[in-house]
BAPA-106125 format. One record per residue (C-alpha): chain; residue in three letters; z, x, y negated. Coordinates in steps of 0.05 Angstrom, whole numbers, plus 5000, padded with zeros to 4 digits. Layout:
BEGIN
<chain = A&res = ALA&pz = Z&px = X&py = Y>
...
end
This chain:
BEGIN
<chain = A&res = UNK&pz = 4655&px = 5433&py = 5072>
<chain = A&res = UNK&pz = 4700&px = 5378&py = 5068>
<chain = A&res = UNK&pz = 4728&px = 5322&py = 5117>
<chain = A&res = UNK&pz = 4669&px = 5292&py = 5156>
<chain = A&res = UNK&pz = 4680&px = 5212&py = 5169>
<chain = A&res = UNK&pz = 4649&px = 5201&py = 5238>
<chain = A&res = UNK&pz = 4680&px = 5124&py = 5237>
<chain = A&res = UNK&pz = 4701&px = 5096&py = 5181>
<chain = A&res = UNK&pz = 4751&px = 5046&py = 5209>
<chain = A&res = UNK&pz = 4758&px = 4968&py = 5179>
<chain = A&res = UNK&pz = 4796&px = 4977&py = 5106>
<chain = A&res = UNK&pz = 4787&px = 5057&py = 5091>
<chain = A&res = UNK&pz = 4786&px = 5077&py = 5019>
<chain = A&res = UNK&pz = 4810&px = 5135&py = 4973>
<chain = A&res = UNK&pz = 4870&px = 5110&py = 4931>
<chain = A&res = UNK&pz = 4927&px = 5147&py = 4881>
<chain = A&res = UNK&pz = 4972&px = 5103&py = 4841>
<chain = A&res = UNK&pz = 4921&px = 5064&py = 4807>
<chain = A&res = UNK&pz = 4888&px = 5061&py = 4740>
<chain = A&res = UNK&pz = 4947&px = 5033&py = 4696>
<chain = A&res = UNK&pz = 4933&px = 5009&py = 4620>
<chain = A&res = UNK&pz = 4861&px = 4982&py = 4632>
<chain = A&res = UNK&pz = 4873&px = 4907&py = 4650>
<chain = A&res = UNK&pz = 4860&px = 4892&py = 4575>
<chain = A&res = UNK&pz = 4788&px = 4915&py = 4589>
<chain = A&res = UNK&pz = 4787&px = 4875&py = 4656>
<chain = A&res = UNK&pz = 4801&px = 4928&py = 4703>
<chain = A&res = UNK&pz = 4843&px = 4919&py = 4759>
<chain = A&res = UNK&pz = 4899&px = 4966&py = 4774>
<chain = A&res = UNK&pz = 4885&px = 4980&py = 4847>
<chain = A&res = UNK&pz = 4927&px = 5039&py = 4872>
<chain = A&res = UNK&pz = 4965&px = 5038&py = 4945>
<chain = A&res = UNK&pz = 4991&px = 4971&py = 4978>
<chain = A&res = UNK&pz = 5049&px = 5009&py = 5008>
<chain = A&res = UNK&pz = 5066&px = 5061&py = 4948>
<chain = A&res = UNK&pz = 5130&px = 5085&py = 4985>
<chain = A&res = UNK&pz = 5087&px = 5106&py = 5054>
<chain = A&res = UNK&pz = 5031&px = 5138&py = 5001>
<chain = A&res = UNK&pz = 5089&px = 5177&py = 4963>
<chain = A&res = UNK&pz = 5119&px = 5202&py = 5023>
<chain = A&res = UNK&pz = 5055&px = 5226&py = 5059>
<chain = A&res = UNK&pz = 5054&px = 5264&py = 4988>
<chain = A&res = UNK&pz = 5121&px = 5289&py = 4995>
<chain = A&res = UNK&pz = 5107&px = 5316&py = 5062>
<chain = A&res = UNK&pz = 5058&px = 5365&py = 5036>
<chain = A&res = UNK&pz = 5096&px = 5385&py = 4975>
<chain = A&res = UNK&pz = 5036&px = 5350&py = 4938>
<chain = A&res = UNK&pz = 5037&px = 5322&py = 4867>
<chain = A&res = UNK&pz = 5061&px = 5244&py = 4885>
<chain = A&res = UNK&pz = 4994&px = 5223&py = 4850>
<chain = A&res = UNK&pz = 4949&px = 5264&py = 4897>
<chain = A&res = UNK&pz = 4893&px = 5227&py = 4925>
<chain = A&res = UNK&pz = 4906&px = 5198&py = 4999>
<chain = A&res = UNK&pz = 4865&px = 5158&py = 5046>
<chain = A&res = UNK&pz = 4882&px = 5089&py = 5062>
<chain = A&res = UNK&pz = 4871&px = 5058&py = 5127>
<chain = A&res = UNK&pz = 4878&px = 4980&py = 5138>
<chain = A&res = UNK&pz = 4887&px = 4949&py = 5202>
<chain = A&res = UNK&pz = 4838&px = 4998&py = 5244>
<chain = A&res = UNK&pz = 4836&px = 5072&py = 5232>
<chain = A&res = UNK&pz = 4775&px = 5122&py = 5231>
<chain = A&res = UNK&pz = 4751&px = 5183&py = 5263>
<chain = A&res = UNK&pz = 4748&px = 5244&py = 5211>
<chain = A&res = UNK&pz = 4726&px = 5317&py = 5226>
<chain = A&res = UNK&pz = 4758&px = 5372&py = 5193>
<chain = A&res = UNK&pz = 4710&px = 5429&py = 5165>
<chain = A&res = UNK&pz = 4765&px = 5469&py = 5136>
<chain = A&res = UNK&pz = 4832&px = 5492&py = 5152>
<chain = A&res = UNK&pz = 4891&px = 5450&py = 5122>
<chain = A&res = UNK&pz = 4954&px = 5412&py = 5131>
<chain = A&res = UNK&pz = 4958&px = 5335&py = 5141>
<chain = A&res = UNK&pz = 5011&px = 5288&py = 5137>
<chain = A&res = UNK&pz = 5009&px = 5214&py = 5163>
<chain = A&res = UNK&pz = 5050&px = 5151&py = 5143>
<chain = A&res = UNK&pz = 5052&px = 5078&py = 5143>
<chain = A&res = UNK&pz = 5034&px = 5035&py = 5197>
<chain = A&res = UNK&pz = 5027&px = 5069&py = 5266>
<chain = A&res = UNK&pz = 4953&px = 5076&py = 5288>
<chain = A&res = UNK&pz = 4964&px = 5119&py = 5349>
<chain = A&res = UNK&pz = 4933&px = 5187&py = 5314>
<chain = A&res = UNK&pz = 4910&px = 5240&py = 5353>
<chain = A&res = UNK&pz = 4880&px = 5308&py = 5346>
<chain = A&res = UNK&pz = 4831&px = 5333&py = 5389>
<chain = A&res = UNK&pz = 4856&px = 5277&py = 5440>
<chain = A&res = UNK&pz = 4930&px = 5298&py = 5431>
<chain = A&res = UNK&pz = 4980&px = 5257&py = 5404>
<chain = A&res = UNK&pz = 5013&px = 5279&py = 5339>
<chain = A&res = UNK&pz = 5073&px = 5258&py = 5307>
<chain = A&res = UNK&pz = 5068&px = 5217&py = 5239>
<chain = A&res = UNK&pz = 5117&px = 5232&py = 5186>
<chain = A&res = UNK&pz = 5111&px = 5305&py = 5188>
<chain = A&res = UNK&pz = 5065&px = 5366&py = 5167>
<chain = A&res = UNK&pz = 5015&px = 5377&py = 5219>
<chain = A&res = UNK&pz = 4969&px = 5439&py = 5217>
<chain = A&res = UNK&pz = 4897&px = 5435&py = 5235>
<chain = A&res = UNK&pz = 4840&px = 5481&py = 5237>
<chain = A&res = UNK&pz = 4761&px = 5476&py = 5221>
<chain = A&res = UNK&pz = 4733&px = 5435&py = 5280>
<chain = A&res = UNK&pz = 4790&px = 5394&py = 5295>
<chain = A&res = UNK&pz = 4774&px = 5314&py = 5307>
<chain = A&res = UNK&pz = 4831&px = 5268&py = 5280>
<chain = A&res = UNK&pz = 4828&px = 5198&py = 5306>
<chain = A&res = UNK&pz = 4863&px = 5126&py = 5301>
<chain = A&res = UNK&pz = 4862&px = 5066&py = 5333>
<chain = A&res = UNK&pz = 4892&px = 4999&py = 5320>
<chain = A&res = UNK&pz = 4956&px = 4987&py = 5274>
<chain = A&res = UNK&pz = 5012&px = 4958&py = 5313>
<chain = A&res = UNK&pz = 5068&px = 4959&py = 5267>
<chain = A&res = UNK&pz = 5050&px = 4945&py = 5200>
<chain = A&res = UNK&pz = 4977&px = 4942&py = 5166>
<chain = A&res = UNK&pz = 4964&px = 5002&py = 5125>
<chain = A&res = UNK&pz = 4962&px = 5078&py = 5147>
<chain = A&res = UNK&pz = 4961&px = 5138&py = 5097>
<chain = A&res = UNK&pz = 4925&px = 5207&py = 5107>
<chain = A&res = UNK&pz = 4942&px = 5257&py = 5064>
<chain = A&res = UNK&pz = 4913&px = 5329&py = 5065>
<chain = A&res = UNK&pz = 4949&px = 5394&py = 5022>
<chain = A&res = UNK&pz = 4935&px = 5387&py = 4954>
<chain = A&res = UNK&pz = 4899&px = 5315&py = 4957>
<chain = A&res = UNK&pz = 4831&px = 5294&py = 4970>
<chain = A&res = UNK&pz = 4783&px = 5313&py = 4910>
<chain = A&res = UNK&pz = 4741&px = 5255&py = 4884>
<chain = A&res = UNK&pz = 4722&px = 5239&py = 4817>
<chain = A&res = UNK&pz = 4764&px = 5202&py = 4780>
<chain = A&res = UNK&pz = 4744&px = 5135&py = 4742>
<chain = A&res = UNK&pz = 4789&px = 5111&py = 4681>
<chain = A&res = UNK&pz = 4836&px = 5165&py = 4698>
<chain = A&res = UNK&pz = 4846&px = 5145&py = 4775>
<chain = A&res = UNK&pz = 4811&px = 5163&py = 4841>
<chain = A&res = UNK&pz = 4827&px = 5097&py = 4874>
<chain = A&res = UNK&pz = 4775&px = 5056&py = 4901>
<chain = A&res = UNK&pz = 4754&px = 4994&py = 4856>
<chain = A&res = UNK&pz = 4700&px = 4933&py = 4862>
<chain = A&res = UNK&pz = 4683&px = 4912&py = 4793>
<chain = A&res = UNK&pz = 4634&px = 4854&py = 4805>
<chain = A&res = UNK&pz = 4632&px = 4846&py = 4878>
<chain = A&res = UNK&pz = 4571&px = 4898&py = 4887>
<chain = A&res = UNK&pz = 4588&px = 4954&py = 4839>
<chain = A&res = UNK&pz = 4643&px = 5003&py = 4858>
<chain = A&res = UNK&pz = 4678&px = 5064&py = 4827>
<chain = A&res = UNK&pz = 4694&px = 5119&py = 4830>
<chain = A&res = UNK&pz = 4641&px = 5117&py = 4886>
<chain = A&res = UNK&pz = 4622&px = 5069&py = 4944>
<chain = A&res = UNK&pz = 4675&px = 5049&py = 4999>
<chain = A&res = UNK&pz = 4685&px = 5106&py = 5055>
<chain = A&res = UNK&pz = 4626&px = 5101&py = 5104>
<chain = A&res = UNK&pz = 4604&px = 5136&py = 5164>
<chain = A&res = UNK&pz = 4576&px = 5202&py = 5142>
<chain = A&res = UNK&pz = 4609&px = 5212&py = 5076>
<chain = A&res = UNK&pz = 4643&px = 5276&py = 5066>
<chain = A&res = UNK&pz = 4709&px = 5282&py = 5026>
<chain = A&res = UNK&pz = 4724&px = 5355&py = 4996>
<chain = A&res = UNK&pz = 4793&px = 5382&py = 5003>
<chain = A&res = UNK&pz = 4821&px = 5449&py = 4987>
<chain = A&res = UNK&pz = 4827&px = 5498&py = 5047>
<chain = A&res = UNK&pz = 4895&px = 5524&py = 5055>
<chain = A&res = UNK&pz = 4943&px = 5556&py = 5104>
<chain = A&res = UNK&pz = 4950&px = 5521&py = 5170>
<chain = A&res = UNK&pz = 5026&px = 5538&py = 5178>
<chain = A&res = UNK&pz = 5077&px = 5483&py = 5167>
<chain = A&res = UNK&pz = 5156&px = 5470&py = 5186>
<chain = A&res = UNK&pz = 5162&px = 5444&py = 5259>
<chain = A&res = UNK&pz = 5214&px = 5399&py = 5296>
<chain = A&res = UNK&pz = 5230&px = 5339&py = 5249>
<chain = A&res = UNK&pz = 5200&px = 5279&py = 5222>
<chain = A&res = UNK&pz = 5209&px = 5227&py = 5171>
<chain = A&res = UNK&pz = 5204&px = 5150&py = 5188>
<chain = A&res = UNK&pz = 5176&px = 5111&py = 5134>
<chain = A&res = UNK&pz = 5165&px = 5043&py = 5174>
<chain = A&res = UNK&pz = 5232&px = 4997&py = 5176>
<chain = A&res = UNK&pz = 5196&px = 4930&py = 5188>
<chain = A&res = UNK&pz = 5244&px = 4866&py = 5198>
<chain = A&res = UNK&pz = 5216&px = 4814&py = 5246>
<chain = A&res = UNK&pz = 5224&px = 4762&py = 5201>
<chain = A&res = UNK&pz = 5237&px = 4800&py = 5133>
<chain = A&res = UNK&pz = 5263&px = 4769&py = 5073>
<chain = A&res = UNK&pz = 5226&px = 4782&py = 5006>
<chain = A&res = UNK&pz = 5265&px = 4780&py = 4948>
<chain = A&res = UNK&pz = 5234&px = 4746&py = 4879>
<chain = A&res = UNK&pz = 5259&px = 4734&py = 4807>
<chain = A&res = UNK&pz = 5240&px = 4673&py = 4776>
<chain = A&res = UNK&pz = 5166&px = 4666&py = 4750>
<chain = A&res = UNK&pz = 5145&px = 4648&py = 4680>
<chain = A&res = UNK&pz = 5127&px = 4575&py = 4708>
<chain = A&res = UNK&pz = 5187&px = 4572&py = 4748>
<chain = A&res = UNK&pz = 5212&px = 4507&py = 4721>
<chain = A&res = UNK&pz = 5142&px = 4476&py = 4728>
<chain = A&res = UNK&pz = 5166&px = 4464&py = 4801>
<chain = A&res = UNK&pz = 5205&px = 4404&py = 4831>
<chain = A&res = UNK&pz = 5278&px = 4414&py = 4849>
<chain = A&res = UNK&pz = 5250&px = 4404&py = 4918>
<chain = A&res = UNK&pz = 5197&px = 4453&py = 4914>
<chain = A&res = UNK&pz = 5251&px = 4508&py = 4893>
<chain = A&res = UNK&pz = 5292&px = 4490&py = 4952>
<chain = A&res = UNK&pz = 5236&px = 4487&py = 5005>
<chain = A&res = UNK&pz = 5209&px = 4556&py = 4972>
<chain = A&res = UNK&pz = 5280&px = 4589&py = 4987>
<chain = A&res = UNK&pz = 5291&px = 4558&py = 5057>
<chain = A&res = UNK&pz = 5231&px = 4546&py = 5094>
<chain = A&res = UNK&pz = 5194&px = 4598&py = 5128>
<chain = A&res = UNK&pz = 5119&px = 4618&py = 5101>
<chain = A&res = UNK&pz = 5066&px = 4652&py = 5142>
<chain = A&res = UNK&pz = 5019&px = 4698&py = 5125>
<chain = A&res = UNK&pz = 4949&px = 4678&py = 5138>
<chain = A&res = UNK&pz = 4882&px = 4707&py = 5160>
<chain = A&res = UNK&pz = 4855&px = 4700&py = 5087>
<chain = A&res = UNK&pz = 4898&px = 4756&py = 5062>
<chain = A&res = UNK&pz = 4869&px = 4825&py = 5041>
<chain = A&res = UNK&pz = 4886&px = 4874&py = 4984>
<chain = A&res = UNK&pz = 4879&px = 4822&py = 4928>
<chain = A&res = UNK&pz = 4919&px = 4773&py = 4947>
<chain = A&res = UNK&pz = 4963&px = 4747&py = 5014>
<chain = A&res = UNK&pz = 4948&px = 4679&py = 5023>
<chain = A&res = UNK&pz = 5018&px = 4633&py = 5056>
<chain = A&res = UNK&pz = 5018&px = 4577&py = 5091>
<chain = A&res = UNK&pz = 5079&px = 4535&py = 5098>
<chain = A&res = UNK&pz = 5106&px = 4467&py = 5063>
<chain = A&res = UNK&pz = 5062&px = 4451&py = 4998>
<chain = A&res = UNK&pz = 5102&px = 4465&py = 4934>
<chain = A&res = UNK&pz = 5095&px = 4403&py = 4884>
<chain = A&res = UNK&pz = 5101&px = 4410&py = 4805>
<chain = A&res = UNK&pz = 5136&px = 4361&py = 4765>
<chain = A&res = UNK&pz = 5086&px = 4381&py = 4709>
<chain = A&res = UNK&pz = 5011&px = 4382&py = 4712>
<chain = A&res = UNK&pz = 5005&px = 4422&py = 4645>
<chain = A&res = UNK&pz = 4938&px = 4463&py = 4646>
<chain = A&res = UNK&pz = 4955&px = 4538&py = 4631>
<chain = A&res = UNK&pz = 4925&px = 4594&py = 4594>
<chain = A&res = UNK&pz = 4904&px = 4652&py = 4634>
<chain = A&res = UNK&pz = 4954&px = 4709&py = 4631>
<chain = A&res = UNK&pz = 4969&px = 4779&py = 4654>
<chain = A&res = UNK&pz = 4988&px = 4782&py = 4728>
<chain = A&res = UNK&pz = 5028&px = 4836&py = 4763>
<chain = A&res = UNK&pz = 5029&px = 4862&py = 4837>
<chain = A&res = UNK&pz = 5075&px = 4816&py = 4875>
<chain = A&res = UNK&pz = 5063&px = 4747&py = 4821>
<chain = A&res = UNK&pz = 5070&px = 4693&py = 4870>
<chain = A&res = UNK&pz = 5019&px = 4638&py = 4846>
<chain = A&res = UNK&pz = 5011&px = 4568&py = 4866>
<chain = A&res = UNK&pz = 4947&px = 4535&py = 4862>
<chain = A&res = UNK&pz = 4933&px = 4464&py = 4872>
<chain = A&res = UNK&pz = 4942&px = 4456&py = 4940>
<chain = A&res = UNK&pz = 5013&px = 4480&py = 4940>
<chain = A&res = UNK&pz = 5007&px = 4540&py = 4985>
<chain = A&res = UNK&pz = 5033&px = 4599&py = 4948>
<chain = A&res = UNK&pz = 4987&px = 4669&py = 4939>
<chain = A&res = UNK&pz = 5017&px = 4732&py = 4933>
<chain = A&res = UNK&pz = 4976&px = 4775&py = 4887>
<chain = A&res = UNK&pz = 4966&px = 4846&py = 4911>
<chain = A&res = UNK&pz = 4942&px = 4922&py = 4889>
<chain = A&res = UNK&pz = 4870&px = 4900&py = 4879>
<chain = A&res = UNK&pz = 4894&px = 4830&py = 4847>
<chain = A&res = UNK&pz = 4852&px = 4804&py = 4783>
<chain = A&res = UNK&pz = 4877&px = 4826&py = 4714>
<chain = A&res = UNK&pz = 4891&px = 4757&py = 4694>
<chain = A&res = UNK&pz = 4908&px = 4687&py = 4731>
<chain = A&res = UNK&pz = 4913&px = 4620&py = 4711>
<chain = A&res = UNK&pz = 4953&px = 4584&py = 4770>
<chain = A&res = UNK&pz = 5030&px = 4573&py = 4750>
<chain = A&res = UNK&pz = 5076&px = 4628&py = 4782>
<chain = A&res = UNK&pz = 5138&px = 4607&py = 4813>
<chain = A&res = UNK&pz = 5162&px = 4674&py = 4826>
<chain = A&res = UNK&pz = 5154&px = 4752&py = 4823>
<chain = A&res = UNK&pz = 5165&px = 4796&py = 4885>
<chain = A&res = UNK&pz = 5212&px = 4850&py = 4861>
<chain = A&res = UNK&pz = 5186&px = 4917&py = 4862>
<chain = A&res = UNK&pz = 5228&px = 4951&py = 4918>
<chain = A&res = UNK&pz = 5200&px = 4897&py = 4961>
<chain = A&res = UNK&pz = 5125&px = 4912&py = 4954>
<chain = A&res = UNK&pz = 5121&px = 4962&py = 5010>
<chain = A&res = UNK&pz = 5146&px = 4912&py = 5061>
<chain = A&res = UNK&pz = 5109&px = 4856&py = 5036>
<chain = A&res = UNK&pz = 5048&px = 4896&py = 5041>
<chain = A&res = UNK&pz = 5050&px = 4918&py = 5108>
<chain = A&res = UNK&pz = 5063&px = 4848&py = 5139>
<chain = A&res = UNK&pz = 5008&px = 4828&py = 5190>
<chain = A&res = UNK&pz = 4972&px = 4763&py = 5195>
<chain = A&res = UNK&pz = 5019&px = 4707&py = 5221>
<chain = A&res = UNK&pz = 5084&px = 4740&py = 5200>
<chain = A&res = UNK&pz = 5138&px = 4694&py = 5186>
<chain = A&res = UNK&pz = 5178&px = 4710&py = 5119>
<chain = A&res = UNK&pz = 5230&px = 4673&py = 5077>
<chain = A&res = UNK&pz = 5244&px = 4678&py = 5005>
<chain = A&res = UNK&pz = 5308&px = 4701&py = 4971>
<chain = A&res = UNK&pz = 5319&px = 4690&py = 4892>
<chain = A&res = UNK&pz = 5352&px = 4747&py = 4859>
<chain = A&res = UNK&pz = 5370&px = 4767&py = 4786>
<chain = A&res = UNK&pz = 5337&px = 4820&py = 4749>
<chain = A&res = UNK&pz = 5401&px = 4857&py = 4758>
<chain = A&res = UNK&pz = 5398&px = 4853&py = 4833>
<chain = A&res = UNK&pz = 5321&px = 4871&py = 4823>
<chain = A&res = UNK&pz = 5336&px = 4932&py = 4791>
<chain = A&res = UNK&pz = 5396&px = 4953&py = 4832>
<chain = A&res = UNK&pz = 5347&px = 4946&py = 4898>
<chain = A&res = UNK&pz = 5299&px = 4994&py = 4857>
<chain = A&res = UNK&pz = 5346&px = 5041&py = 4842>
<chain = A&res = UNK&pz = 5364&px = 5049&py = 4920>
<chain = A&res = UNK&pz = 5296&px = 5057&py = 4936>
<chain = A&res = UNK&pz = 5285&px = 5115&py = 4883>
<chain = A&res = UNK&pz = 5350&px = 5142&py = 4907>
<chain = A&res = UNK&pz = 5318&px = 5140&py = 4979>
<chain = A&res = UNK&pz = 5256&px = 5177&py = 4962>
<chain = A&res = UNK&pz = 5293&px = 5233&py = 4925>
<chain = A&res = UNK&pz = 5336&px = 5245&py = 4985>
<chain = A&res = UNK&pz = 5277&px = 5245&py = 5033>
<chain = A&res = UNK&pz = 5242&px = 5289&py = 4981>
<chain = A&res = UNK&pz = 5298&px = 5335&py = 4978>
<chain = A&res = UNK&pz = 5307&px = 5343&py = 5056>
<chain = A&res = UNK&pz = 5231&px = 5352&py = 5059>
<chain = A&res = UNK&pz = 5234&px = 5410&py = 5006>
<chain = A&res = UNK&pz = 5288&px = 5444&py = 5046>
<chain = A&res = UNK&pz = 5249&px = 5445&py = 5106>
<chain = A&res = UNK&pz = 5191&px = 5481&py = 5078>
<chain = A&res = UNK&pz = 5241&px = 5531&py = 5046>
<chain = A&res = UNK&pz = 5261&px = 5539&py = 5115>
<chain = A&res = UNK&pz = 5193&px = 5562&py = 5130>
<chain = A&res = UNK&pz = 5197&px = 5622&py = 5088>
<chain = A&res = UNK&pz = 5261&px = 5646&py = 5109>
end
């Protein structure tokens, strides 16, 4: 008995924090696109922060619960309902065997996260439960979530603290994405560097979990060296020969051979991940110290959220 998938949605996969330390073997890291929302979903249920969740992109699915549990939903708003009744995001919600959870289109952001108490159970591959395509056909730990699948989880008490919620989405209309200089930053002309920081770029429909392709003023290089392929990171900003930047995302390839003009700072990756097609963005260069300061602020925010949630769960037992 488990979670029965009536409709899978458009981009629905199981994700944890990903399989780190295996890029040298040619495996992608994977993991959630919006790690802040994924972690908060687990905070809401007092789960391990690496507990497996379901990530849905653009269009959510329909799921039938076959055991009692408590769920939490974070990230983009997909109009979640249990038995046709709207439910709140950002709060623990008890559900019972036979309840039907449905989602619709995402209307602020792209990726939504569904967590259950103690996490979904699936076989790990290289110490991670995150979905991975290896060669375009094979996938691990199993196929992508499809109609008729059953995803196991542990049954638990269906009680939870009430009358509160946590907001995990704070989207800006035209967000500024901060970046540090990439390893080939000096390969670009002064005009290209100026353009990259002051012109607007738009997320194109050719974007996915591997990379967000942008459209804007082409970036010109002042040198045309060929470079050795080198390791990539979540947020690396590559510039292929057409001059249009590509931001590598969670399912990026382990290495890449295009020059990097920048690296999106870690604190801005959740915001970047939730940008819809046609969203316009501007970039701002920051120092390593500024990037670390923003990451420290984000970690502090997460600690405060977790402390608030833990206090609410304590009140349930008073």
